[in-house]
C-alpha positions in Angstrom: -18.0 25.2 -101.4 -20.8 26.4 -99.0 -20.1 26.9 -95.4 -22.5 24.1 -94.6 -20.4 21.6 -96.6 -17.2 23.0 -94.9 -18.8 22.3 -91.4 -19.8 18.8 -92.6 -16.2 18.1 -93.8 -15.1 19.3 -90.3 -17.5 16.9 -88.5 -16.6 13.9 -90.7 -12.9 14.7 -89.9 -13.7 14.8 -86.3 -15.5 11.4 -86.3 -12.7 9.9 -88.3 -10.1 11.3 -85.8 -12.2 9.8 -82.9 -12.5 6.5 -84.5 -8.7 6.4 -85.2 -8.0 7.1 -81.6 -10.5 4.5 -80.4 -9.0 1.8 -82.7 -5.5 3.1 -82.0 -5.1 3.7 -85.8 -2.7 6.8 -86.0 -3.2 7.1 -89.8 -6.9 7.4 -89.5 -6.5 9.8 -86.6 -4.1 12.1 -88.6 -6.4 11.8 -91.7 -9.3 13.0 -89.6 -7.3 16.0 -88.3 -6.3 16.8 -92.0 -10.1 16.8 -93.0 -10.9 19.0 -90.1 -8.4 21.5 -91.2 -9.5 21.4 -94.8 -13.0 22.1 -93.6 -11.8 25.0 -91.5 -9.9 26.4 -94.3 -12.8 26.2 -96.7 -15.1 27.8 -94.2 -12.7 30.7 -93.7 -12.4 31.1 -97.5 -16.2 31.2 -97.8 -16.6 33.8 -95.1 -14.0 35.9 -96.7 -15.7 35.6 -100.1 -18.9 36.6 -98.4 -17.4 39.7 -96.9 -16.1 40.6 -100.3 -19.5 40.2 -102.0 -21.2 42.3 -99.3 -18.6 45.1 -99.6 -18.8 45.2 -103.4 -22.6 45.6 -103.3 -22.2 48.9 -101.3 
């Protein structure tokens, strides 16, 4: 997954969390938080993979 897709997943999660708060829907709010965490994890994994690729090219 690319860093852009990971960021998009984080943004989608934030929107879902906000919508859940607005509608007083705890389930939707928590689902949004989960999506944000997934996106952050995927972004961190992509950054780590990028570092490995750079180091192995040296």
